[in-house]
C-alpha positions, 0 to 999 in steps of 0.5 A: 559557514566556511568549508572547514568551519562546518567540522566544528559544529557542536550540534551533531544534527548540523554536523551531519548535514554539513558532512552530506554537503561537504563530502557528498560527492565522495560517497557512493552516488545514487544511480537513479533507479536501483533495486532494493538489494543494490540500495542496501549495498550502496548503504554499506559502502557509504557507511564504510567511507564515512567511518574509515575516511570522513570521520577521521578527517573531521576529527583532524580538523577539530584538533587543528582548530583546538576543538574537542574531537568527537567521541566514538559514540558521537561519531556513530551518531553522526554516521547514523544521521547521515545514513538515515537522511540518505537511506530512510533510516536504517533506524526505521527499517531496523525497527520493522525487521525487529518487529515481525508483527508491525503493521504501522510505524508512525514518526511525528517530528522529534517525538518517539517512534510508535509501532502498531502491532497486529495484536493490537498493542503498541511499542515506542522507540527513541526519536529518529531526529532531534528536532521536528524540521529535521524530519523534512530533510529525511522525507525529501531525500526519500522522495528524491531517491524515488523520483517523487516531489516533496516541497512547499508546493507538494507537501505530501508524498507517497512511495513504495519502499519495497513490495511490502513497505508503503511510505507516506510523508507530510511536511511544511506549513500544512501540518503542525510537524512533519510526519512519516507513516509506514504501512507494513504489508505483513501478508504480501502474496497471501493467496485465497487458500491462505485466507481460507486457512486463516478463517478470513473467508469460507470455502464457498467464498474461496471457490467463488473468488478463486475459480468462478470469478477468473473463469467467468471474467467477473468484475469485482470491487473490494470495499472496507475501511482503512486497514480492513484487508481490501488490498490483501483480499484483492491481491489474493483474488488476482493471484487466483488467475492463471500465471499466463494472464495478462494483467495491468495495474494502475495505482497512484503509487506502486503498492500492489506488487503483482509483478514481484509475486511472479506474474511476469505478464503484468504491466504496472502503471503509476501516476506522475505527480506534478513537481510544481503547481504549473507543471502537468502530472499524469493522473490515474484517469489519464493512464486508463486510456493507454491501459485499455489499449493493451487489451489486458485480460484483467485491469486492476485499479489499486484504489478508486478515489479520483478521476480514474473512476469513470474509465474504470467503470467503463472498462468493467462495463465493456466486459474487460475483467476489472478489480478495484478497491474503494473505501466504504463502511459497507458494500453498498457504501462502497458502491456509492463511493464509486458512483460519487467518483463517476459523478466528478466528471459531470455525469448525472447521478442517476446515470452514474449509478446505473453505470456502476450497478451494471458494471460490477458483478460482485462487491466484497466487503472486508472488516477489521475487529478491534483486536486486528482480526480481519475477515470478509463480512459481506458479498453483494451482487448489484444489478439494474431491474428496469430503471431501478438499481437493486442489491442482491445479498449473496453472503452476509453475517448471520445473527446466530453466529459468534462472529461477523464473518460472511455466511450464505444468504438464505435467498437464491442467487439472481438468475442473471448472475447465474446465467453470466457465470454458467455461460463462461463456466459451465462446470459451476457448482452453486452448492460449492459456492454456497458452502459455509465451511470455515476454519477457526478464525486466526487471531494473532497473539502477542509475540506470535509471528505465525501468520506473518509471511516473511518477505525481504524489505 
């Protein structure tokens, strides 16, 4: 298509794509790495240039070629399409801004956009593209803006759009239609005190994770299914450490955002995804070696799901404070997931299980109910008794309680755990840790944003 002929496109999607190609060098340039505020300013400038300069020139070309000029509505549509492909849709971000209870946003090709809310309901919004494959261009632009590959060879991409928005894109031949999935962290920066007030944890658990674990340098694994609150609970436990703590985080894609929450002595590391099949990336496992060189006081692994398992276990085993999340439908299942990850490097299963059970002091299991309420349901202490791996339950659901929140187990705590705690925390109060004091469980009602922490995207 010749230079001027592109302006004559009848299809607004094709016209928007032509505008990007033809006028891209006249729009504010992407500097590479930029803050979210700078990106918003660049988006405003781009919109101004499109509306005041580009669209009038296009209509002039259409008139000169005896083609019907665009209406104001059509001009607005083209501008929105260009901005959407360049800035990940003010469309989607605008939806999130209007829905304070949004937890997940799903856009599958040209289908309506679905928003899953914290109260268990869903809302539908108009599609963001007119045809399925047009979404691949949007995903590609998002990936490119954040220096992540998205191509036929790399058909999946994960990006942290902001501290509270996680983007996942899919495309090409491995899926029936391209898709965008955005996870909204509604309670980014929630502390253990917040979780206590919301009824998610008891006063005993808040004391154990908020005072005892940091002072006694306990290593903790957080388990649960998707959306159960693993990351929220782990982030809250990390924030319980003193502000001077040297923290190192390792993630496949930036998500935890500890540094953005005021912890200036945090070094955040992210895996590098290979751009082509012949290129070599840098995995989370590769990052563990330089990470341990930093001698951080607390190592945080965003999610153990690959070759980072072995190094993470070894870091915990040598006494460096370590926190991880791992998928599992129970605390014990999460432990076995960690065992599986260690076995991936060829370690025999018996040795892997011994490593895992000796490395973590606490395993905290998180639950989510059908109405989207979340709580900690179980905390166990794994240990080795001779050659046998054992599990000691510290907190568990009570059969006489009205909900599944964790209550103190009637059995006494194992001497080895108490010894490790009191060695580093002489003021440890076991009765405080065994308190079952709970606030009423906070359940989100439709339209009630009361438990939403508003964090700018």
